[in-house]
N, C-alpha and C positions, 0 to 999 in steps of 0.2 A: 418723328423723323427730324433730325437737325440738318440744317443746310450750311455748307462751308464754301468759302473761296480761299484757296491756298491754305487750308486748315484753320481759317478764321471763321468762327460761327457768326451768322448774321440773322437767322430767323429759324423758326421751328414750327412744326405742326402740333396742335394740341392733341392729347390723347382723349378719346371720347370718354365721358364720365362712366359709361358702362364698363370700361376696362381699368378704372383706377385701382381696383383691388384684385385684379386678375393675377394669380400667382405667377404665371409665365411672363406676363408683361413686367411685373415687379422684379423678377429675377433677371430678365434681360436688361432692365434699366439699371439695376445695381452693378452691372458689369461695365457700364459706361461712365464717362466723366460727368460730374455734376456741374451745372452752370447756374449761377445766380443771375437775376435780372440785370444787375450792374455789369456783369461780364458781357452780356449781349449788347447792352447799351454802349459800352466802350468800344467793343469790336465793330459794331455796326457804324458808329460815328467815325472810327478809323477808316473803314472802307468808303464812307461818304467823303471824308476829307481827301482821300486818294482817288476819288472819282471811280471807284471800283465796286460800288454796291450794285449788284445786278438788278435790284428792284428799282433803282433810280437812274442808272446809266446803261447805255447799250454797250455790251461787251461781247467779244468773241469767246464763246464758251465751248468747252469740249463736249459737254452733255447738257444742253439747255433744257432738254425734256425732264430733267431731274428737278428743276426749279418748281416752287409752288405756283399754282396757276392763278391764285388770287392773293 
């Protein structure tokens, strides 16, 4: 699961190791955009610079229940 603020990715959940080679998971992942660590680094720092990173700043969010809990 990738988390976004206005289509800007800022964090993600790891896939459990038991699913790394699951055919359905791989097919679903192949349909999505791929991100490199540098992509998340840049977008996360952009959100921090704009004081919009939800893990660091309090924001009025439409669906806060969708944020990672930790």
